[in-house]
PDB file of N, CA, C and O in Angstrom:
ATOM      1  N   MET A   1     306.076 172.561 128.464  1.00  0.00           N
ATOM      2  CA  MET A   1     304.907 172.981 127.729  1.00  0.00           C
ATOM      3  C   MET A   1     305.286 173.721 126.445  1.00  0.00           C
ATOM      4  O   MET A   1     304.754 173.418 125.377  1.00  0.00           O
ATOM      5  N   PHE A   2     306.212 174.699 126.543  1.00  0.00           N
ATOM      6  CA  PHE A   2     306.616 175.448 125.356  1.00  0.00           C
ATOM      7  C   PHE A   2     307.357 174.558 124.373  1.00  0.00           C
ATOM      8  O   PHE A   2     307.251 174.749 123.162  1.00  0.00           O
ATOM      9  N   SER A   3     308.095 173.602 124.872  1.00  0.00           N
ATOM     10  CA  SER A   3     308.801 172.706 123.958  1.00  0.00           C
ATOM     11  C   SER A   3     307.809 171.862 123.151  1.00  0.00           C
ATOM     12  O   SER A   3     308.060 171.557 121.985  1.00  0.00           O
ATOM     13  N   THR A   4     306.697 171.490 123.760  1.00  0.00           N
ATOM     14  CA  THR A   4     305.666 170.734 123.038  1.00  0.00           C
ATOM     15  C   THR A   4     305.036 171.598 121.957  1.00  0.00           C
ATOM     16  O   THR A   4     304.813 171.137 120.838  1.00  0.00           O
ATOM     17  N   ILE A   5     304.751 172.844 122.291  1.00  0.00           N
ATOM     18  CA  ILE A   5     304.146 173.759 121.316  1.00  0.00           C
ATOM     19  C   ILE A   5     305.099 173.991 120.149  1.00  0.00           C
ATOM     20  O   ILE A   5     304.683 173.959 118.991  1.00  0.00           O
ATOM     21  N   PHE A   6     306.374 174.225 120.450  1.00  0.00           N
ATOM     22  CA  PHE A   6     307.347 174.460 119.385  1.00  0.00           C
ATOM     23  C   PHE A   6     307.595 173.208 118.558  1.00  0.00           C
ATOM     24  O   PHE A   6     307.833 173.298 117.353  1.00  0.00           O
ATOM     25  N   THR A   7     307.543 172.053 119.185  1.00  0.00           N
ATOM     26  CA  THR A   7     307.691 170.803 118.444  1.00  0.00           C
ATOM     27  C   THR A   7     306.523 170.602 117.488  1.00  0.00           C
ATOM     28  O   THR A   7     306.721 170.232 116.331  1.00  0.00           O
ATOM     29  N   LEU A   8     305.302 170.845 117.969  1.00  0.00           N
ATOM     30  CA  LEU A   8     304.128 170.718 117.104  1.00  0.00           C
ATOM     31  C   LEU A   8     304.155 171.748 115.976  1.00  0.00           C
ATOM     32  O   LEU A   8     303.804 171.432 114.840  1.00  0.00           O
ATOM     33  N   LEU A   9     304.568 172.966 116.283  1.00  0.00           N
ATOM     34  CA  LEU A   9     304.682 174.003 115.260  1.00  0.00           C
ATOM     35  C   LEU A   9     305.739 173.623 114.223  1.00  0.00           C
ATOM     36  O   LEU A   9     305.541 173.820 113.024  1.00  0.00           O
ATOM     37  N   GLY A  10     306.846 173.085 114.685  1.00  0.00           N
ATOM     38  CA  GLY A  10     307.902 172.638 113.776  1.00  0.00           C
ATOM     39  C   GLY A  10     307.439 171.508 112.876  1.00  0.00           C
ATOM     40  O   GLY A  10     307.744 171.499 111.683  1.00  0.00           O
ATOM     41  N   LEU A  11     306.702 170.551 113.436  1.00  0.00           N
ATOM     42  CA  LEU A  11     306.170 169.449 112.626  1.00  0.00           C
ATOM     43  C   LEU A  11     305.164 169.960 111.599  1.00  0.00           C
ATOM     44  O   LEU A  11     305.163 169.522 110.448  1.00  0.00           O
ATOM     45  N   TYR A  12     304.311 170.886 112.022  1.00  0.00           N
ATOM     46  CA  TYR A  12     303.323 171.475 111.117  1.00  0.00           C
ATOM     47  C   TYR A  12     304.031 172.151 109.941  1.00  0.00           C
ATOM     48  O   TYR A  12     303.664 171.934 108.786  1.00  0.00           O
ATOM     49  N   LEU A  13     305.032 172.960 110.230  1.00  0.00           N
ATOM     50  CA  LEU A  13     305.742 173.680 109.178  1.00  0.00           C
ATOM     51  C   LEU A  13     306.603 172.756 108.324  1.00  0.00           C
ATOM     52  O   LEU A  13     306.721 172.971 107.118  1.00  0.00           O
ATOM     53  N   ALA A  14     307.207 171.732 108.928  1.00  0.00           N
ATOM     54  CA  ALA A  14     308.013 170.777 108.145  1.00  0.00           C
ATOM     55  C   ALA A  14     307.132 170.018 107.170  1.00  0.00           C
ATOM     56  O   ALA A  14     307.473 169.888 105.994  1.00  0.00           O
ATOM     57  N   PHE A  15     305.998 169.515 107.651  1.00  0.00           N
ATOM     58  CA  PHE A  15     305.080 168.832 106.749  1.00  0.00           C
ATOM     59  C   PHE A  15     304.545 169.809 105.712  1.00  0.00           C
ATOM     60  O   PHE A  15     304.405 169.456 104.541  1.00  0.00           O
ATOM     61  N   GLY A  16     304.248 171.025 106.129  1.00  0.00           N
ATOM     62  CA  GLY A  16     303.747 172.037 105.208  1.00  0.00           C
ATOM     63  C   GLY A  16     304.747 172.375 104.124  1.00  0.00           C
ATOM     64  O   GLY A  16     304.360 172.578 102.973  1.00  0.00           O
ATOM     65  N   PHE A  17     306.028 172.440 104.462  1.00  0.00           N
ATOM     66  CA  PHE A  17     307.055 172.729 103.468  1.00  0.00           C
ATOM     67  C   PHE A  17     307.141 171.608 102.441  1.00  0.00           C
ATOM     68  O   PHE A  17     307.222 171.869 101.241  1.00  0.00           O
ATOM     69  N   LEU A  18     307.124 170.369 102.903  1.00  0.00           N
ATOM     70  CA  LEU A  18     307.143 169.234 101.970  1.00  0.00           C
ATOM     71  C   LEU A  18     305.883 169.230 101.107  1.00  0.00           C
ATOM     72  O   LEU A  18     305.950 169.009  99.898  1.00  0.00           O
ATOM     73  N   PHE A  19     304.747 169.474 101.731  1.00  0.00           N
ATOM     74  CA  PHE A  19     303.497 169.554 100.979  1.00  0.00           C
ATOM     75  C   PHE A  19     303.560 170.694  99.968  1.00  0.00           C
ATOM     76  O   PHE A  19     303.121 170.540  98.828  1.00  0.00           O
ATOM     77  N   GLY A  20     304.102 171.834 100.379  1.00  0.00           N
ATOM     78  CA  GLY A  20     304.171 173.000  99.504  1.00  0.00           C
ATOM     79  C   GLY A  20     304.961 172.737  98.240  1.00  0.00           C
ATOM     80  O   GLY A  20     304.582 173.204  97.167  1.00  0.00           O
ATOM     81  N   ILE A  21     306.048 172.001  98.345  1.00  0.00           N
ATOM     82  CA  ILE A  21     306.851 171.674  97.161  1.00  0.00           C
ATOM     83  C   ILE A  21     306.051 170.804  96.206  1.00  0.00           C
ATOM     84  O   ILE A  21     305.986 171.085  95.010  1.00  0.00           O
ATOM     85  N   VAL A  22     305.445 169.752  96.733  1.00  0.00           N
ATOM     86  CA  VAL A  22     304.654 168.849  95.887  1.00  0.00           C
ATOM     87  C   VAL A  22     303.449 169.581  95.310  1.00  0.00           C
ATOM     88  O   VAL A  22     303.126 169.423  94.133  1.00  0.00           O
ATOM     89  N   PHE A  23     302.791 170.377  96.133  1.00  0.00           N
ATOM     90  CA  PHE A  23     301.606 171.102  95.684  1.00  0.00           C
ATOM     91  C   PHE A  23     301.956 172.113  94.599  1.00  0.00           C
ATOM     92  O   PHE A  23     301.219 172.247  93.622  1.00  0.00           O
ATOM     93  N   ALA A  24     303.052 172.815  94.754  1.00  0.00           N
ATOM     94  CA  ALA A  24     303.423 173.838  93.780  1.00  0.00           C
ATOM     95  C   ALA A  24     303.645 173.247  92.397  1.00  0.00           C
ATOM     96  O   ALA A  24     303.301 173.875  91.395  1.00  0.00           O
ATOM     97  N   PHE A  25     304.210 172.057  92.328  1.00  0.00           N
ATOM     98  CA  PHE A  25     304.540 171.481  91.032  1.00  0.00           C
ATOM     99  C   PHE A  25     303.457 170.558  90.480  1.00  0.00           C
ATOM    100  O   PHE A  25     303.428 170.315  89.274  1.00  0.00           O
ATOM    101  N   PHE A  26     302.575 170.041  91.317  1.00  0.00           N
ATOM    102  CA  PHE A  26     301.570 169.094  90.832  1.00  0.00           C
ATOM    103  C   PHE A  26     300.135 169.468  91.207  1.00  0.00           C
ATOM    104  O   PHE A  26     299.229 169.280  90.395  1.00  0.00           O
ATOM    105  N   GLY A  27     299.909 169.981  92.388  1.00  0.00           N
ATOM    106  CA  GLY A  27     298.549 170.193  92.869  1.00  0.00           C
ATOM    107  C   GLY A  27     297.914 171.502  92.482  1.00  0.00           C
ATOM    108  O   GLY A  27     296.696 171.569  92.319  1.00  0.00           O
ATOM    109  N   ALA A  28     298.715 172.559  92.328  1.00  0.00           N
ATOM    110  CA  ALA A  28     298.145 173.877  92.044  1.00  0.00           C
ATOM    111  C   ALA A  28     297.375 173.866  90.733  1.00  0.00           C
ATOM    112  O   ALA A  28     296.315 174.483  90.627  1.00  0.00           O
ATOM    113  N   LYS A  29     297.900 173.171  89.741  1.00  0.00           N
ATOM    114  CA  LYS A  29     297.200 173.143  88.448  1.00  0.00           C
ATOM    115  C   LYS A  29     295.916 172.330  88.504  1.00  0.00           C
ATOM    116  O   LYS A  29     295.053 172.475  87.638  1.00  0.00           O
ATOM    117  N   THR A  30     295.780 171.473  89.519  1.00  0.00           N
ATOM    118  CA  THR A  30     294.553 170.692  89.672  1.00  0.00           C
ATOM    119  C   THR A  30     293.407 171.556  90.178  1.00  0.00           C
ATOM    120  O   THR A  30     292.273 171.407  89.721  1.00  0.00           O
ATOM    121  N   ILE A  31     293.686 172.452  91.110  1.00  0.00           N
ATOM    122  CA  ILE A  31     292.603 173.268  91.669  1.00  0.00           C
ATOM    123  C   ILE A  31     292.475 174.619  90.985  1.00  0.00           C
ATOM    124  O   ILE A  31     291.461 175.297  91.155  1.00  0.00           O
ATOM    125  N   ASP A  32     293.480 175.027  90.214  1.00  0.00           N
ATOM    126  CA  ASP A  32     293.397 176.280  89.473  1.00  0.00           C
ATOM    127  C   ASP A  32     294.050 176.100  88.105  1.00  0.00           C
ATOM    128  O   ASP A  32     295.277 176.112  88.004  1.00  0.00           O
ATOM    129  N   PRO A  33     293.256 175.936  87.064  1.00  0.00           N
ATOM    130  CA  PRO A  33     293.814 175.676  85.733  1.00  0.00           C
ATOM    131  C   PRO A  33     294.783 176.748  85.239  1.00  0.00           C
ATOM    132  O   PRO A  33     295.679 176.437  84.454  1.00  0.00           O
ATOM    133  N   SER A  34     294.636 177.978  85.666  1.00  0.00           N
ATOM    134  CA  SER A  34     295.567 179.022  85.224  1.00  0.00           C
ATOM    135  C   SER A  34     296.955 178.833  85.832  1.00  0.00           C
ATOM    136  O   SER A  34     297.924 179.391  85.318  1.00  0.00           O
ATOM    137  N   ALA A  35     297.075 178.070  86.899  1.00  0.00           N
ATOM    138  CA  ALA A  35     298.382 177.819  87.512  1.00  0.00           C
ATOM    139  C   ALA A  35     299.203 176.825  86.700  1.00  0.00           C
ATOM    140  O   ALA A  35     300.409 176.701  86.915  1.00  0.00           O
ATOM    141  N   ALA A  36     298.569 176.117  85.771  1.00  0.00           N
ATOM    142  CA  ALA A  36     299.300 175.148  84.949  1.00  0.00           C
ATOM    143  C   ALA A  36     300.344 175.841  84.085  1.00  0.00           C
ATOM    144  O   ALA A  36     301.373 175.244  83.767  1.00  0.00           O
ATOM    145  N   ALA A  37     300.100 177.076  83.703  1.00  0.00           N
ATOM    146  CA  ALA A  37     301.047 177.819  82.869  1.00  0.00           C
ATOM    147  C   ALA A  37     302.052 178.608  83.700  1.00  0.00           C
ATOM    148  O   ALA A  37     302.813 179.410  83.158  1.00  0.00           O
ATOM    149  N   GLY A  38     302.059 178.385  85.005  1.00  0.00           N
ATOM    150  CA  GLY A  38     302.960 179.130  85.878  1.00  0.00           C
ATOM    151  C   GLY A  38     304.415 178.776  85.666  1.00  0.00           C
ATOM    152  O   GLY A  38     304.751 177.624  85.391  1.00  0.00           O
ATOM    153  N   SER A  39     305.276 179.767  85.794  1.00  0.00           N
ATOM    154  CA  SER A  39     306.712 179.563  85.618  1.00  0.00           C
ATOM    155  C   SER A  39     307.325 178.957  86.887  1.00  0.00           C
ATOM    156  O   SER A  39     306.645 178.763  87.894  1.00  0.00           O
ATOM    157  N   TRP A  40     308.619 178.666  86.810  1.00  0.00           N
ATOM    158  CA  TRP A  40     309.326 178.157  87.986  1.00  0.00           C
ATOM    159  C   TRP A  40     309.286 179.187  89.110  1.00  0.00           C
ATOM    160  O   TRP A  40     309.143 178.837  90.281  1.00  0.00           O
ATOM    161  N   GLY A  41     309.413 180.449  88.746  1.00  0.00           N
ATOM    162  CA  GLY A  41     309.372 181.509  89.750  1.00  0.00           C
ATOM    163  C   GLY A  41     308.043 181.556  90.481  1.00  0.00           C
ATOM    164  O   GLY A  41     308.003 181.732  91.699  1.00  0.00           O
ATOM    165  N   PHE A  42     306.956 181.399  89.740  1.00  0.00           N
ATOM    166  CA  PHE A  42     305.632 181.356  90.356  1.00  0.00           C
ATOM    167  C   PHE A  42     305.537 180.191  91.328  1.00  0.00           C
ATOM    168  O   PHE A  42     305.030 180.341  92.439  1.00  0.00           O
ATOM    169  N   LYS A  43     306.021 179.038  90.911  1.00  0.00           N
ATOM    170  CA  LYS A  43     305.932 177.852  91.767  1.00  0.00           C
ATOM    171  C   LYS A  43     306.755 178.013  93.035  1.00  0.00           C
ATOM    172  O   LYS A  43     306.334 177.581  94.108  1.00  0.00           O
ATOM    173  N   VAL A  44     307.916 178.627  92.921  1.00  0.00           N
ATOM    174  CA  VAL A  44     308.744 178.865  94.103  1.00  0.00           C
ATOM    175  C   VAL A  44     308.057 179.868  95.034  1.00  0.00           C
ATOM    176  O   VAL A  44     308.130 179.732  96.256  1.00  0.00           O
ATOM    177  N   LEU A  45     307.396 180.866  94.461  1.00  0.00           N
ATOM    178  CA  LEU A  45     306.736 181.876  95.281  1.00  0.00           C
ATOM    179  C   LEU A  45     305.528 181.336  96.050  1.00  0.00           C
ATOM    180  O   LEU A  45     305.216 181.848  97.125  1.00  0.00           O
ATOM    181  N   ILE A  46     304.845 180.324  95.531  1.00  0.00           N
ATOM    182  CA  ILE A  46     303.665 179.824  96.243  1.00  0.00           C
ATOM    183  C   ILE A  46     304.006 178.767  97.290  1.00  0.00           C
ATOM    184  O   ILE A  46     303.131 178.368  98.058  1.00  0.00           O
ATOM    185  N   ILE A  47     305.238 178.312  97.338  1.00  0.00           N
ATOM    186  CA  ILE A  47     305.620 177.302  98.337  1.00  0.00           C
ATOM    187  C   ILE A  47     305.426 177.793  99.776  1.00  0.00           C
ATOM    188  O   ILE A  47     304.839 177.054 100.567  1.00  0.00           O
ATOM    189  N   PRO A  48     305.881 178.997 100.170  1.00  0.00           N
ATOM    190  CA  PRO A  48     305.666 179.425 101.570  1.00  0.00           C
ATOM    191  C   PRO A  48     304.189 179.520 101.955  1.00  0.00           C
ATOM    192  O   PRO A  48     303.802 179.092 103.042  1.00  0.00           O
ATOM    193  N   GLY A  49     303.373 180.074 101.076  1.00  0.00           N
ATOM    194  CA  GLY A  49     301.941 180.154 101.375  1.00  0.00           C
ATOM    195  C   GLY A  49     301.298 178.793 101.451  1.00  0.00           C
ATOM    196  O   GLY A  49     300.422 178.552 102.281  1.00  0.00           O
ATOM    197  N   SER A  50     301.739 177.890 100.572  1.00  0.00           N
ATOM    198  CA  SER A  50     301.220 176.522 100.596  1.00  0.00           C
ATOM    199  C   SER A  50     301.634 175.806 101.879  1.00  0.00           C
ATOM    200  O   SER A  50     300.889 174.981 102.407  1.00  0.00           O
ATOM    201  N   ALA A  51     302.821 176.127 102.370  1.00  0.00           N
ATOM    202  CA  ALA A  51     303.300 175.501 103.603  1.00  0.00           C
ATOM    203  C   ALA A  51     302.461 175.936 104.807  1.00  0.00           C
ATOM    204  O   ALA A  51     302.240 175.148 105.727  1.00  0.00           O
ATOM    205  N   ILE A  52     302.006 177.157 104.801  1.00  0.00           N
ATOM    206  CA  ILE A  52     301.205 177.656 105.922  1.00  0.00           C
ATOM    207  C   ILE A  52     299.761 177.175 105.831  1.00  0.00           C
ATOM    208  O   ILE A  52     299.173 176.774 106.836  1.00  0.00           O
ATOM    209  N   PHE A  53     299.191 177.214 104.635  1.00  0.00           N
ATOM    210  CA  PHE A  53     297.774 176.874 104.455  1.00  0.00           C
ATOM    211  C   PHE A  53     297.574 175.456 103.935  1.00  0.00           C
ATOM    212  O   PHE A  53     296.588 175.186 103.250  1.00  0.00           O
ATOM    213  N   TRP A  54     298.503 174.539 104.251  1.00  0.00           N
ATOM    214  CA  TRP A  54     298.434 173.202 103.671  1.00  0.00           C
ATOM    215  C   TRP A  54     297.168 172.423 104.011  1.00  0.00           C
ATOM    216  O   TRP A  54     296.712 171.670 103.152  1.00  0.00           O
ATOM    217  N   PRO A  55     296.559 172.541 105.199  1.00  0.00           N
ATOM    218  CA  PRO A  55     295.331 171.760 105.419  1.00  0.00           C
ATOM    219  C   PRO A  55     294.201 172.168 104.473  1.00  0.00           C
ATOM    220  O   PRO A  55     293.497 171.313 103.934  1.00  0.00           O
ATOM    221  N   TYR A  56     294.033 173.467 104.276  1.00  0.00           N
ATOM    222  CA  TYR A  56     292.994 173.973 103.378  1.00  0.00           C
ATOM    223  C   TYR A  56     293.275 173.552 101.931  1.00  0.00           C
ATOM    224  O   TYR A  56     292.374 173.105 101.221  1.00  0.00           O
ATOM    225  N   LEU A  57     294.526 173.699 101.506  1.00  0.00           N
ATOM    226  CA  LEU A  57     294.873 173.350 100.132  1.00  0.00           C
ATOM    227  C   LEU A  57     294.800 171.849  99.888  1.00  0.00           C
ATOM    228  O   LEU A  57     294.409 171.415  98.805  1.00  0.00           O
ATOM    229  N   LEU A  58     295.170 171.060 100.878  1.00  0.00           N
ATOM    230  CA  LEU A  58     295.059 169.607 100.736  1.00  0.00           C
ATOM    231  C   LEU A  58     293.602 169.199 100.575  1.00  0.00           C
ATOM    232  O   LEU A  58     293.286 168.330  99.762  1.00  0.00           O
ATOM    233  N   LYS A  59     292.720 169.812 101.336  1.00  0.00           N
ATOM    234  CA  LYS A  59     291.289 169.524 101.234  1.00  0.00           C
ATOM    235  C   LYS A  59     290.767 169.875  99.837  1.00  0.00           C
ATOM    236  O   LYS A  59     290.034 169.094  99.230  1.00  0.00           O
ATOM    237  N   ARG A  60     291.144 171.042  99.335  1.00  0.00           N
ATOM    238  CA  ARG A  60     290.701 171.440  97.992  1.00  0.00           C
ATOM    239  C   ARG A  60     291.303 170.551  96.917  1.00  0.00           C
ATOM    240  O   ARG A  60     290.644 170.245  95.923  1.00  0.00           O
ATOM    241  N   TRP A  61     292.558 170.131  97.106  1.00  0.00           N
ATOM    242  CA  TRP A  61     293.226 169.279  96.126  1.00  0.00           C
ATOM    243  C   TRP A  61     292.557 167.911  96.065  1.00  0.00           C
ATOM    244  O   TRP A  61     292.345 167.372  94.978  1.00  0.00           O
ATOM    245  N   LEU A  62     292.226 167.350  97.212  1.00  0.00           N
ATOM    246  CA  LEU A  62     291.580 166.041  97.237  1.00  0.00           C
ATOM    247  C   LEU A  62     290.171 166.094  96.650  1.00  0.00           C
ATOM    248  O   LEU A  62     289.731 165.145  96.002  1.00  0.00           O
ATOM    249  N   LYS A  63     289.467 167.201  96.876  1.00  0.00           N
ATOM    250  CA  LYS A  63     288.125 167.358  96.315  1.00  0.00           C
ATOM    251  C   LYS A  63     288.158 167.781  94.849  1.00  0.00           C
ATOM    252  O   LYS A  63     287.158 167.681  94.139  1.00  0.00           O
ATOM    253  N   LYS A  64     289.330 168.258  94.403  1.00  0.00           N
ATOM    254  CA  LYS A  64     289.492 168.810  93.056  1.00  0.00           C
ATOM    255  C   LYS A  64     288.492 169.932  92.800  1.00  0.00           C
ATOM    256  O   LYS A  64     287.906 170.028  91.722  1.00  0.00           O
ATOM    257  N   SER A  65     288.312 170.771  93.804  1.00  0.00           N
ATOM    258  CA  SER A  65     287.342 171.860  93.672  1.00  0.00           C
ATOM    259  C   SER A  65     287.961 173.025  92.899  1.00  0.00           C
ATOM    260  O   SER A  65     289.117 173.381  93.130  1.00  0.00           O
ATOM    261  N   PRO A  66     287.194 173.618  91.982  1.00  0.00           N
ATOM    262  CA  PRO A  66     287.702 174.765  91.221  1.00  0.00           C
ATOM    263  C   PRO A  66     287.809 175.991  92.109  1.00  0.00           C
ATOM    264  O   PRO A  66     287.252 176.015  93.207  1.00  0.00           O
ATOM    265  N   PRO A  67     288.523 177.014  91.642  1.00  0.00           N
ATOM    266  CA  PRO A  67     288.629 178.225  92.453  1.00  0.00           C
ATOM    267  C   PRO A  67     287.256 178.870  92.627  1.00  0.00           C
ATOM    268  O   PRO A  67     286.402 178.752  91.748  1.00  0.00           O
ATOM    269  N   PRO A  68     287.039 179.542  93.740  1.00  0.00           N
ATOM    270  CA  PRO A  68     285.733 180.174  93.971  1.00  0.00           C
ATOM    271  C   PRO A  68     285.485 181.290  92.959  1.00  0.00           C
ATOM    272  O   PRO A  68     286.415 181.961  92.512  1.00  0.00           O
ATOM    273  N   GLU A  69     284.235 181.469  92.615  1.00  0.00           N
ATOM    274  CA  GLU A  69     283.832 182.523  91.681  1.00  0.00           C
ATOM    275  C   GLU A  69     283.903 183.875  92.380  1.00  0.00           C
ATOM    276  O   GLU A  69     283.375 184.049  93.479  1.00  0.00           O
ATOM    277  N   GLU A  70     284.550 184.812  91.740  1.00  0.00           N
ATOM    278  CA  GLU A  70     284.653 186.150  92.310  1.00  0.00           C
ATOM    279  C   GLU A  70     283.280 186.820  92.256  1.00  0.00           C
ATOM    280  O   GLU A  70     282.601 186.779  91.230  1.00  0.00           O
ATOM    281  N   CYS A  71     282.888 187.426  93.352  1.00  0.00           N
ATOM    282  CA  CYS A  71     281.603 188.124  93.402  1.00  0.00           C
ATOM    283  C   CYS A  71     281.840 189.515  93.994  1.00  0.00           C
ATOM    284  O   CYS A  71     281.709 189.726  95.200  1.00  0.00           O
ATOM    285  N   SER A  72     282.184 190.440  93.129  1.00  0.00           N
ATOM    286  CA  SER A  72     282.428 191.805  93.588  1.00  0.00           C
ATOM    287  C   SER A  72     281.535 192.762  92.806  1.00  0.00           C
ATOM    288  O   SER A  72     280.867 192.370  91.849  1.00  0.00           O
ATOM    289  N   VAL A  73     281.536 193.998  93.222  1.00  0.00           N
ATOM    290  CA  VAL A  73     280.736 195.023  92.557  1.00  0.00           C
ATOM    291  C   VAL A  73     281.183 195.163  91.102  1.00  0.00           C
ATOM    292  O   VAL A  73     280.351 195.322  90.209  1.00  0.00           O
ATOM    293  N   HIS A  74     282.464 195.106  90.870  1.00  0.00           N
ATOM    294  CA  HIS A  74     282.987 195.269  89.516  1.00  0.00           C
ATOM    295  C   HIS A  74     282.590 194.082  88.631  1.00  0.00           C
ATOM    296  O   HIS A  74     282.252 194.272  87.463  1.00  0.00           O
ATOM    297  N   ARG A  75     282.627 192.875  89.168  1.00  0.00           N
ATOM    298  CA  ARG A  75     282.249 191.690  88.403  1.00  0.00           C
ATOM    299  C   ARG A  75     280.747 191.750  88.057  1.00  0.00           C
ATOM    300  O   ARG A  75     280.349 191.465  86.928  1.00  0.00           O
ATOM    301  N   ARG A  76     279.953 192.115  89.021  1.00  0.00           N
ATOM    302  CA  ARG A  76     278.504 192.201  88.762  1.00  0.00           C
ATOM    303  C   ARG A  76     278.202 193.295  87.732  1.00  0.00           C
ATOM    304  O   ARG A  76     277.320 193.117  86.892  1.00  0.00           O
ATOM    305  N   ALA A  77     278.904 194.397  87.782  1.00  0.00           N
ATOM    306  CA  ALA A  77     278.677 195.488  86.834  1.00  0.00           C
ATOM    307  C   ALA A  77     279.102 195.097  85.415  1.00  0.00           C
ATOM    308  O   ALA A  77     278.481 195.529  84.444  1.00  0.00           O
ATOM    309  N   SER A  78     280.143 194.293  85.291  1.00  0.00           N
ATOM    310  CA  SER A  78     280.619 193.918  83.952  1.00  0.00           C
ATOM    311  C   SER A  78     279.725 192.864  83.315  1.00  0.00           C
ATOM    312  O   SER A  78     279.717 192.747  82.089  1.00  0.00           O
ATOM    313  N   ASN A  79     278.981 192.103  84.085  1.00  0.00           N
ATOM    314  CA  ASN A  79     278.103 191.062  83.538  1.00  0.00           C
ATOM    315  C   ASN A  79     276.756 191.619  83.115  1.00  0.00           C
ATOM    316  O   ASN A  79     275.988 190.912  82.462  1.00  0.00           O
ATOM    317  N   SER A  80     276.440 192.858  83.460  1.00  0.00           N
ATOM    318  CA  SER A  80     275.114 193.371  83.099  1.00  0.00           C
ATOM    319  C   SER A  80     275.071 193.975  81.730  1.00  0.00           C
ATOM    320  O   SER A  80     274.020 194.446  81.295  1.00  0.00           O
TER     321      SER A  80
END
């Protein structure tokens, strides 16, 4: 049972790592235009997070959805 769980976790992370590399260099700028100007260091830093959250990021990348609009007290106060 534990070997199955670890195998599935390993496959998830292996696919996520491969996805993270491709996403960092090609997909991030699609869903967030400010990421297009990101340096190599920025791209390397987002690979681990992309590897973990790859299902969510893949969904956003395929939909080409823009980043969500920030809605905080400070944002509302600055727009008035």
